[in-house]
Gaussian input, Z-matrix of N, CA and C with variables (Angstrom, degrees):
# hf/3-21g

backbone

0 1
 N
 C     1     B1
 C     2     B2     1     A1
 N     3     B3     2     A2     1     D1
 C     4     B4     3     A3     2     D2
 C     5     B5     4     A4     3     D3
 N     6     B6     5     A5     4     D4
 C     7     B7     6     A6     5     D5
 C     8     B8     7     A7     6     D6
 N     9     B9     8     A8     7     D7
 C    10    B10     9     A9     8     D8
 C    11    B11    10    A10     9     D9
 N    12    B12    11    A11    10    D10
 C    13    B13    12    A12    11    D11
 C    14    B14    13    A13    12    D12
 N    15    B15    14    A14    13    D13
 C    16    B16    15    A15    14    D14
 C    17    B17    16    A16    15    D15
 N    18    B18    17    A17    16    D16
 C    19    B19    18    A18    17    D17
 C    20    B20    19    A19    18    D18
 N    21    B21    20    A20    19    D19
 C    22    B22    21    A21    20    D20
 C    23    B23    22    A22    21    D21
 N    24    B24    23    A23    22    D22
 C    25    B25    24    A24    23    D23
 C    26    B26    25    A25    24    D24
 N    27    B27    26    A26    25    D25
 C    28    B28    27    A27    26    D26
 C    29    B29    28    A28    27    D27
 N    30    B30    29    A29    28    D28
 C    31    B31    30    A30    29    D29
 C    32    B32    31    A31    30    D30
 N    33    B33    32    A32    31    D31
 C    34    B34    33    A33    32    D32
 C    35    B35    34    A34    33    D33
 N    36    B36    35    A35    34    D34
 C    37    B37    36    A36    35    D35
 C    38    B38    37    A37    36    D36
 N    39    B39    38    A38    37    D37
 C    40    B40    39    A39    38    D38
 C    41    B41    40    A40    39    D39
 N    42    B42    41    A41    40    D40
 C    43    B43    42    A42    41    D41
 C    44    B44    43    A43    42    D42
 N    45    B45    44    A44    43    D43
 C    46    B46    45    A45    44    D44
 C    47    B47    46    A46    45    D45
 N    48    B48    47    A47    46    D46
 C    49    B49    48    A48    47    D47
 C    50    B50    49    A49    48    D48
 N    51    B51    50    A50    49    D49
 C    52    B52    51    A51    50    D50
 C    53    B53    52    A52    51    D51
 N    54    B54    53    A53    52    D52
 C    55    B55    54    A54    53    D53
 C    56    B56    55    A55    54    D54
 N    57    B57    56    A56    55    D55
 C    58    B58    57    A57    56    D56
 C    59    B59    58    A58    57    D57
 N    60    B60    59    A59    58    D58
 C    61    B61    60    A60    59    D59
 C    62    B62    61    A61    60    D60
 N    63    B63    62    A62    61    D61
 C    64    B64    63    A63    62    D62
 C    65    B65    64    A64    63    D63
 N    66    B66    65    A65    64    D64
 C    67    B67    66    A66    65    D65
 C    68    B68    67    A67    66    D66
 N    69    B69    68    A68    67    D67
 C    70    B70    69    A69    68    D68
 C    71    B71    70    A70    69    D69
 N    72    B72    71    A71    70    D70
 C    73    B73    72    A72    71    D71
 C    74    B74    73    A73    72    D72
 N    75    B75    74    A74    73    D73
 C    76    B76    75    A75    74    D74
 C    77    B77    76    A76    75    D75
 N    78    B78    77    A77    76    D76
 C    79    B79    78    A78    77    D77
 C    80    B80    79    A79    78    D78
 N    81    B81    80    A80    79    D79
 C    82    B82    81    A81    80    D80
 C    83    B83    82    A82    81    D81
 N    84    B84    83    A83    82    D82
 C    85    B85    84    A84    83    D83
 C    86    B86    85    A85    84    D84
 N    87    B87    86    A86    85    D85
 C    88    B88    87    A87    86    D86
 C    89    B89    88    A88    87    D87
 N    90    B90    89    A89    88    D88
 C    91    B91    90    A90    89    D89
 C    92    B92    91    A91    90    D90
 N    93    B93    92    A92    91    D91
 C    94    B94    93    A93    92    D92
 C    95    B95    94    A94    93    D93
 N    96    B96    95    A95    94    D94
 C    97    B97    96    A96    95    D95
 C    98    B98    97    A97    96    D96
 N    99    B99    98    A98    97    D97
 C   100   B100    99    A99    98    D98
 C   101   B101   100   A100    99    D99
 N   102   B102   101   A101   100   D100
 C   103   B103   102   A102   101   D101
 C   104   B104   103   A103   102   D102
 N   105   B105   104   A104   103   D103
 C   106   B106   105   A105   104   D104
 C   107   B107   106   A106   105   D105
 N   108   B108   107   A107   106   D106
 C   109   B109   108   A108   107   D107
 C   110   B110   109   A109   108   D108
 N   111   B111   110   A110   109   D109
 C   112   B112   111   A111   110   D110
 C   113   B113   112   A112   111   D111
 N   114   B114   113   A113   112   D112
 C   115   B115   114   A114   113   D113
 C   116   B116   115   A115   114   D114
 N   117   B117   116   A116   115   D115
 C   118   B118   117   A117   116   D116
 C   119   B119   118   A118   117   D117
 N   120   B120   119   A119   118   D118
 C   121   B121   120   A120   119   D119
 C   122   B122   121   A121   120   D120
 N   123   B123   122   A122   121   D121
 C   124   B124   123   A123   122   D122
 C   125   B125   124   A124   123   D123
 N   126   B126   125   A125   124   D124
 C   127   B127   126   A126   125   D125
 C   128   B128   127   A127   126   D126
 N   129   B129   128   A128   127   D127
 C   130   B130   129   A129   128   D128
 C   131   B131   130   A130   129   D129
 N   132   B132   131   A131   130   D130
 C   133   B133   132   A132   131   D131
 C   134   B134   133   A133   132   D132
 N   135   B135   134   A134   133   D133
 C   136   B136   135   A135   134   D134
 C   137   B137   136   A136   135   D135
 N   138   B138   137   A137   136   D136
 C   139   B139   138   A138   137   D137
 C   140   B140   139   A139   138   D138
 N   141   B141   140   A140   139   D139
 C   142   B142   141   A141   140   D140
 C   143   B143   142   A142   141   D141
 N   144   B144   143   A143   142   D142
 C   145   B145   144   A144   143   D143
 C   146   B146   145   A145   144   D144
 N   147   B147   146   A146   145   D145
 C   148   B148   147   A147   146   D146
 C   149   B149   148   A148   147   D147
 N   150   B150   149   A149   148   D148
 C   151   B151   150   A150   149   D149
 C   152   B152   151   A151   150   D150
 N   153   B153   152   A152   151   D151
 C   154   B154   153   A153   152   D152
 C   155   B155   154   A154   153   D153
 N   156   B156   155   A155   154   D154
 C   157   B157   156   A156   155   D155
 C   158   B158   157   A157   156   D156
 N   159   B159   158   A158   157   D157
 C   160   B160   159   A159   158   D158
 C   161   B161   160   A160   159   D159
 N   162   B162   161   A161   160   D160
 C   163   B163   162   A162   161   D161
 C   164   B164   163   A163   162   D162
 N   165   B165   164   A164   163   D163
 C   166   B166   165   A165   164   D164
 C   167   B167   166   A166   165   D165
 N   168   B168   167   A167   166   D166
 C   169   B169   168   A168   167   D167
 C   170   B170   169   A169   168   D168
 N   171   B171   170   A170   169   D169
 C   172   B172   171   A171   170   D170
 C   173   B173   172   A172   171   D171
 N   174   B174   173   A173   172   D172
 C   175   B175   174   A174   173   D173
 C   176   B176   175   A175   174   D174
 N   177   B177   176   A176   175   D175
 C   178   B178   177   A177   176   D176
 C   179   B179   178   A178   177   D177
 N   180   B180   179   A179   178   D178
 C   181   B181   180   A180   179   D179
 C   182   B182   181   A181   180   D180
 N   183   B183   182   A182   181   D181
 C   184   B184   183   A183   182   D182
 C   185   B185   184   A184   183   D183
 N   186   B186   185   A185   184   D184
 C   187   B187   186   A186   185   D185
 C   188   B188   187   A187   186   D186
 N   189   B189   188   A188   187   D187
 C   190   B190   189   A189   188   D188
 C   191   B191   190   A190   189   D189
 N   192   B192   191   A191   190   D190
 C   193   B193   192   A192   191   D191
 C   194   B194   193   A193   192   D192
 N   195   B195   194   A194   193   D193
 C   196   B196   195   A195   194   D194
 C   197   B197   196   A196   195   D195
 N   198   B198   197   A197   196   D196
 C   199   B199   198   A198   197   D197
 C   200   B200   199   A199   198   D198
 N   201   B201   200   A200   199   D199
 C   202   B202   201   A201   200   D200
 C   203   B203   202   A202   201   D201
 N   204   B204   203   A203   202   D202
 C   205   B205   204   A204   203   D203
 C   206   B206   205   A205   204   D204
 N   207   B207   206   A206   205   D205
 C   208   B208   207   A207   206   D206
 C   209   B209   208   A208   207   D207
 N   210   B210   209   A209   208   D208
 C   211   B211   210   A210   209   D209
 C   212   B212   211   A211   210   D210
 N   213   B213   212   A212   211   D211
 C   214   B214   213   A213   212   D212
 C   215   B215   214   A214   213   D213
 N   216   B216   215   A215   214   D214
 C   217   B217   216   A216   215   D215
 C   218   B218   217   A217   216   D216
 N   219   B219   218   A218   217   D217
 C   220   B220   219   A219   218   D218
 C   221   B221   220   A220   219   D219
 N   222   B222   221   A221   220   D220
 C   223   B223   222   A222   221   D221
 C   224   B224   223   A223   222   D222
 N   225   B225   224   A224   223   D223
 C   226   B226   225   A225   224   D224
 C   227   B227   226   A226   225   D225
 N   228   B228   227   A227   226   D226
 C   229   B229   228   A228   227   D227
 C   230   B230   229   A229   228   D228
 N   231   B231   230   A230   229   D229
 C   232   B232   231   A231   230   D230
 C   233   B233   232   A232   231   D231
 N   234   B234   233   A233   232   D232
 C   235   B235   234   A234   233   D233
 C   236   B236   235   A235   234   D234
 N   237   B237   236   A236   235   D235
 C   238   B238   237   A237   236   D236
 C   239   B239   238   A238   237   D237
 N   240   B240   239   A239   238   D238
 C   241   B241   240   A240   239   D239
 C   242   B242   241   A241   240   D240
 N   243   B243   242   A242   241   D241
 C   244   B244   243   A243   242   D242
 C   245   B245   244   A244   243   D243
 N   246   B246   245   A245   244   D244
 C   247   B247   246   A246   245   D245
 C   248   B248   247   A247   246   D246
 N   249   B249   248   A248   247   D247
 C   250   B250   249   A249   248   D248
 C   251   B251   250   A250   249   D249
 N   252   B252   251   A251   250   D250
 C   253   B253   252   A252   251   D251
 C   254   B254   253   A253   252   D252

   B1=1.4790
   B2=1.5595
   B3=1.3189
   B4=1.4366
   B5=1.5389
   B6=1.3328
   B7=1.4659
   B8=1.4987
   B9=1.3055
   B10=1.4651
   B11=1.5158
   B12=1.3092
   B13=1.4531
   B14=1.5310
   B15=1.3225
   B16=1.4380
   B17=1.5218
   B18=1.3561
   B19=1.4801
   B20=1.5042
   B21=1.3538
   B22=1.4544
   B23=1.4901
   B24=1.3438
   B25=1.4687
   B26=1.5390
   B27=1.3625
   B28=1.4879
   B29=1.5114
   B30=1.3015
   B31=1.4629
   B32=1.5586
   B33=1.3145
   B34=1.4756
   B35=1.5191
   B36=1.3037
   B37=1.4892
   B38=1.5000
   B39=1.3396
   B40=1.4854
   B41=1.5058
   B42=1.3404
   B43=1.4398
   B44=1.5269
   B45=1.3442
   B46=1.4925
   B47=1.4872
   B48=1.3135
   B49=1.4321
   B50=1.5179
   B51=1.2813
   B52=1.4537
   B53=1.5147
   B54=1.3148
   B55=1.4661
   B56=1.5118
   B57=1.3125
   B58=1.4384
   B59=1.5229
   B60=1.3247
   B61=1.4629
   B62=1.4967
   B63=1.3257
   B64=1.4850
   B65=1.5045
   B66=1.3141
   B67=1.4724
   B68=1.5228
   B69=1.3496
   B70=1.4791
   B71=1.5359
   B72=1.3230
   B73=1.4926
   B74=1.5454
   B75=1.2893
   B76=1.4825
   B77=1.5344
   B78=1.3131
   B79=1.4815
   B80=1.4947
   B81=1.2945
   B82=1.4698
   B83=1.4831
   B84=1.3171
   B85=1.4826
   B86=1.5131
   B87=1.3471
   B88=1.4596
   B89=1.5353
   B90=1.3208
   B91=1.4701
   B92=1.5198
   B93=1.2909
   B94=1.4415
   B95=1.4986
   B96=1.3199
   B97=1.4689
   B98=1.5201
   B99=1.3014
   B100=1.4856
   B101=1.5540
   B102=1.3094
   B103=1.4269
   B104=1.5587
   B105=1.3274
   B106=1.4585
   B107=1.5487
   B108=1.3171
   B109=1.4665
   B110=1.5637
   B111=1.3114
   B112=1.4672
   B113=1.5313
   B114=1.3219
   B115=1.4709
   B116=1.5237
   B117=1.3388
   B118=1.4284
   B119=1.5624
   B120=1.3413
   B121=1.4671
   B122=1.5290
   B123=1.3075
   B124=1.4661
   B125=1.5028
   B126=1.2954
   B127=1.4802
   B128=1.4978
   B129=1.3262
   B130=1.4238
   B131=1.5186
   B132=1.3374
   B133=1.4264
   B134=1.5327
   B135=1.2786
   B136=1.4823
   B137=1.4949
   B138=1.3360
   B139=1.4495
   B140=1.5229
   B141=1.3782
   B142=1.4400
   B143=1.5048
   B144=1.3086
   B145=1.4690
   B146=1.5588
   B147=1.2591
   B148=1.4734
   B149=1.5287
   B150=1.2902
   B151=1.5091
   B152=1.4811
   B153=1.3285
   B154=1.4310
   B155=1.5381
   B156=1.3193
   B157=1.4561
   B158=1.5362
   B159=1.2992
   B160=1.4573
   B161=1.5095
   B162=1.3318
   B163=1.4612
   B164=1.5114
   B165=1.3389
   B166=1.4739
   B167=1.5265
   B168=1.3578
   B169=1.4757
   B170=1.4940
   B171=1.3236
   B172=1.4818
   B173=1.5237
   B174=1.2943
   B175=1.4837
   B176=1.5289
   B177=1.3106
   B178=1.4418
   B179=1.5243
   B180=1.3232
   B181=1.4597
   B182=1.5461
   B183=1.3159
   B184=1.4408
   B185=1.5328
   B186=1.3488
   B187=1.4418
   B188=1.5417
   B189=1.3192
   B190=1.4560
   B191=1.5140
   B192=1.2941
   B193=1.4890
   B194=1.5416
   B195=1.3019
   B196=1.4458
   B197=1.5098
   B198=1.3120
   B199=1.4789
   B200=1.5252
   B201=1.3085
   B202=1.4091
   B203=1.5574
   B204=1.2914
   B205=1.5097
   B206=1.5533
   B207=1.3184
   B208=1.4477
   B209=1.5148
   B210=1.3513
   B211=1.4443
   B212=1.5038
   B213=1.2935
   B214=1.4719
   B215=1.5372
   B216=1.3401
   B217=1.4293
   B218=1.5446
   B219=1.3168
   B220=1.4714
   B221=1.5222
   B222=1.2938
   B223=1.4892
   B224=1.4973
   B225=1.3234
   B226=1.4826
   B227=1.4939
   B228=1.2850
   B229=1.4812
   B230=1.5044
   B231=1.2988
   B232=1.4785
   B233=1.5297
   B234=1.2882
   B235=1.4795
   B236=1.5247
   B237=1.3437
   B238=1.4674
   B239=1.5034
   B240=1.3306
   B241=1.4579
   B242=1.4996
   B243=1.3012
   B244=1.4720
   B245=1.5203
   B246=1.3515
   B247=1.4939
   B248=1.5251
   B249=1.3341
   B250=1.4457
   B251=1.5186
   B252=1.3655
   B253=1.4171
   B254=1.5174
   A1=107.25
   A2=114.46
   A3=120.46
   A4=109.58
   A5=114.34
   A6=118.12
   A7=107.27
   A8=116.65
   A9=119.64
   A10=110.09
   A11=116.64
   A12=121.21
   A13=108.25
   A14=116.52
   A15=120.42
   A16=113.62
   A17=116.13
   A18=119.04
   A19=111.92
   A20=116.41
   A21=120.11
   A22=110.94
   A23=119.34
   A24=122.18
   A25=109.01
   A26=114.84
   A27=117.12
   A28=109.92
   A29=117.69
   A30=120.97
   A31=110.94
   A32=114.62
   A33=119.91
   A34=110.60
   A35=116.72
   A36=120.84
   A37=111.15
   A38=117.25
   A39=118.62
   A40=108.76
   A41=118.89
   A42=121.74
   A43=113.68
   A44=113.97
   A45=118.08
   A46=113.49
   A47=119.06
   A48=118.46
   A49=110.60
   A50=116.29
   A51=121.27
   A52=111.78
   A53=116.32
   A54=119.85
   A55=109.98
   A56=115.52
   A57=119.68
   A58=110.89
   A59=113.80
   A60=119.37
   A61=109.50
   A62=116.62
   A63=121.18
   A64=109.16
   A65=119.11
   A66=119.70
   A67=112.96
   A68=116.47
   A69=118.22
   A70=111.35
   A71=115.50
   A72=117.83
   A73=108.36
   A74=118.15
   A75=120.61
   A76=111.06
   A77=115.88
   A78=120.37
   A79=111.53
   A80=116.80
   A81=122.15
   A82=111.85
   A83=118.43
   A84=120.30
   A85=110.36
   A86=116.43
   A87=121.00
   A88=112.22
   A89=116.96
   A90=119.77
   A91=110.27
   A92=118.62
   A93=121.66
   A94=109.31
   A95=117.66
   A96=121.52
   A97=113.34
   A98=117.07
   A99=120.25
   A100=111.67
   A101=116.52
   A102=120.44
   A103=110.83
   A104=116.31
   A105=120.51
   A106=108.91
   A107=117.26
   A108=120.10
   A109=109.44
   A110=116.87
   A111=118.28
   A112=111.74
   A113=114.03
   A114=118.10
   A115=111.62
   A116=117.94
   A117=121.85
   A118=111.20
   A119=114.96
   A120=118.83
   A121=113.99
   A122=117.00
   A123=121.42
   A124=111.35
   A125=116.70
   A126=119.89
   A127=110.30
   A128=116.20
   A129=121.66
   A130=109.83
   A131=119.28
   A132=119.96
   A133=111.88
   A134=114.76
   A135=121.26
   A136=110.75
   A137=115.37
   A138=120.30
   A139=109.27
   A140=116.66
   A141=119.74
   A142=111.37
   A143=114.07
   A144=119.05
   A145=108.08
   A146=115.74
   A147=120.64
   A148=109.40
   A149=114.52
   A150=118.14
   A151=108.06
   A152=119.19
   A153=123.57
   A154=111.10
   A155=115.66
   A156=119.03
   A157=111.14
   A158=117.83
   A159=119.89
   A160=110.96
   A161=115.72
   A162=120.43
   A163=115.94
   A164=114.59
   A165=118.14
   A166=114.49
   A167=115.69
   A168=121.90
   A169=108.18
   A170=121.33
   A171=123.10
   A172=111.44
   A173=119.73
   A174=120.89
   A175=109.66
   A176=117.21
   A177=121.43
   A178=112.32
   A179=115.56
   A180=119.84
   A181=110.72
   A182=118.06
   A183=120.49
   A184=112.27
   A185=117.71
   A186=120.90
   A187=109.40
   A188=118.26
   A189=121.54
   A190=111.67
   A191=116.55
   A192=120.80
   A193=110.47
   A194=117.43
   A195=122.28
   A196=110.72
   A197=117.24
   A198=125.07
   A199=107.47
   A200=119.92
   A201=123.93
   A202=111.36
   A203=116.29
   A204=120.03
   A205=108.10
   A206=119.75
   A207=122.05
   A208=110.76
   A209=117.27
   A210=119.64
   A211=111.64
   A212=118.14
   A213=122.40
   A214=112.20
   A215=114.38
   A216=119.83
   A217=113.30
   A218=117.22
   A219=120.90
   A220=114.48
   A221=117.63
   A222=121.75
   A223=110.73
   A224=117.37
   A225=119.00
   A226=111.54
   A227=120.62
   A228=120.51
   A229=113.54
   A230=118.77
   A231=120.23
   A232=110.03
   A233=117.16
   A234=120.69
   A235=114.07
   A236=117.02
   A237=119.30
   A238=112.48
   A239=116.21
   A240=120.95
   A241=112.27
   A242=116.64
   A243=121.03
   A244=111.11
   A245=115.34
   A246=118.41
   A247=109.58
   A248=117.22
   A249=121.29
   A250=111.13
   A251=118.50
   A252=121.63
   A253=108.30
   D1=138.66
   D2=179.69
   D3=-86.80
   D4=162.28
   D5=172.47
   D6=-73.77
   D7=122.70
   D8=-176.67
   D9=-81.88
   D10=113.73
   D11=-178.43
   D12=-143.05
   D13=-177.41
   D14=-178.02
   D15=-64.41
   D16=-36.03
   D17=177.00
   D18=-60.97
   D19=-44.55
   D20=-178.18
   D21=-71.39
   D22=-33.46
   D23=176.26
   D24=-66.72
   D25=-39.73
   D26=177.90
   D27=-63.64
   D28=-39.55
   D29=179.89
   D30=-63.41
   D31=-47.24
   D32=177.13
   D33=-56.77
   D34=-47.55
   D35=-176.49
   D36=-67.63
   D37=-31.00
   D38=178.55
   D39=-73.22
   D40=-39.03
   D41=178.10
   D42=-68.53
   D43=-40.64
   D44=-177.60
   D45=-85.02
   D46=-8.08
   D47=179.37
   D48=-155.20
   D49=-124.49
   D50=-177.79
   D51=-130.10
   D52=42.54
   D53=-177.31
   D54=85.96
   D55=-176.74
   D56=-177.23
   D57=-155.34
   D58=155.94
   D59=175.32
   D60=-75.01
   D61=167.47
   D62=178.04
   D63=-60.17
   D64=-40.44
   D65=-179.71
   D66=-67.21
   D67=-35.24
   D68=174.89
   D69=-65.59
   D70=-40.55
   D71=179.89
   D72=-62.69
   D73=-46.73
   D74=-179.77
   D75=-61.33
   D76=-41.44
   D77=178.07
   D78=-60.17
   D79=-43.70
   D80=-178.39
   D81=-71.45
   D82=-31.30
   D83=173.12
   D84=-63.10
   D85=-45.28
   D86=179.72
   D87=-61.79
   D88=-32.22
   D89=178.46
   D90=-63.03
   D91=-32.67
   D92=-169.86
   D93=89.45
   D94=159.62
   D95=-173.25
   D96=-61.72
   D97=-49.16
   D98=-176.49
   D99=-62.86
   D100=-45.71
   D101=-177.39
   D102=-70.47
   D103=-34.17
   D104=177.68
   D105=-62.02
   D106=-47.98
   D107=179.08
   D108=-64.09
   D109=-44.69
   D110=178.76
   D111=-57.57
   D112=-42.13
   D113=-179.67
   D114=-61.40
   D115=-38.79
   D116=179.58
   D117=-67.92
   D118=-36.79
   D119=-174.30
   D120=-83.66
   D121=-16.31
   D122=179.36
   D123=-67.59
   D124=110.19
   D125=-179.70
   D126=-73.14
   D127=132.25
   D128=179.22
   D129=-114.37
   D130=136.81
   D131=178.99
   D132=-67.28
   D133=151.25
   D134=-178.80
   D135=-128.76
   D136=138.90
   D137=176.48
   D138=-107.35
   D139=15.84
   D140=-176.05
   D141=-66.88
   D142=139.39
   D143=175.70
   D144=-125.79
   D145=124.23
   D146=178.44
   D147=-85.59
   D148=-178.17
   D149=176.77
   D150=-64.19
   D151=121.56
   D152=176.35
   D153=-90.44
   D154=110.51
   D155=-174.98
   D156=-144.70
   D157=166.01
   D158=-179.30
   D159=-66.06
   D160=147.98
   D161=-179.40
   D162=-71.33
   D163=-19.46
   D164=-175.04
   D165=-94.08
   D166=8.57
   D167=-179.31
   D168=-100.07
   D169=108.63
   D170=-177.90
   D171=-59.95
   D172=-36.24
   D173=-179.90
   D174=-68.83
   D175=-39.48
   D176=178.26
   D177=-65.05
   D178=-40.63
   D179=176.33
   D180=-63.97
   D181=-42.38
   D182=176.05
   D183=-60.42
   D184=-39.37
   D185=178.38
   D186=-65.90
   D187=-40.91
   D188=177.81
   D189=-61.41
   D190=-46.02
   D191=179.26
   D192=-61.83
   D193=-40.56
   D194=179.36
   D195=-63.63
   D196=-45.48
   D197=178.33
   D198=-59.81
   D199=-47.18
   D200=-174.52
   D201=-66.14
   D202=-44.43
   D203=179.74
   D204=-63.15
   D205=-45.10
   D206=177.34
   D207=-59.18
   D208=-42.42
   D209=178.94
   D210=-63.27
   D211=-41.89
   D212=178.95
   D213=-59.50
   D214=-46.39
   D215=-176.90
   D216=-69.94
   D217=-32.82
   D218=179.14
   D219=-84.09
   D220=-12.43
   D221=-172.70
   D222=-80.45
   D223=80.99
   D224=-179.89
   D225=-73.44
   D226=-32.22
   D227=-179.44
   D228=-87.69
   D229=-16.18
   D230=-179.91
   D231=-126.05
   D232=32.15
   D233=-172.06
   D234=-58.19
   D235=-43.76
   D236=177.38
   D237=-65.79
   D238=-44.88
   D239=176.62
   D240=-55.28
   D241=-46.07
   D242=-179.98
   D243=-64.73
   D244=-40.73
   D245=-178.56
   D246=-64.86
   D247=-40.37
   D248=-177.68
   D249=-68.01
   D250=-33.94
   D251=-179.58
   D252=-65.16

């Protein structure tokens, strides 16, 4: 078991998502290692709807990709779930 500190929390959050803010790192340190990992693995339902468009429209596909990337980056509570999707 590693010493659970802010550096290790930052490493976990970088691997499980796309990095983390200072406040996220501190919050995950307070959780403790086991709860931090459990929190990342807990799947949460989502009601998100992206742009619904035809598959054969290149512009629509570009808009969908842009929406999805923004969603992944902003998803602090579901970062691992978004990365896996």
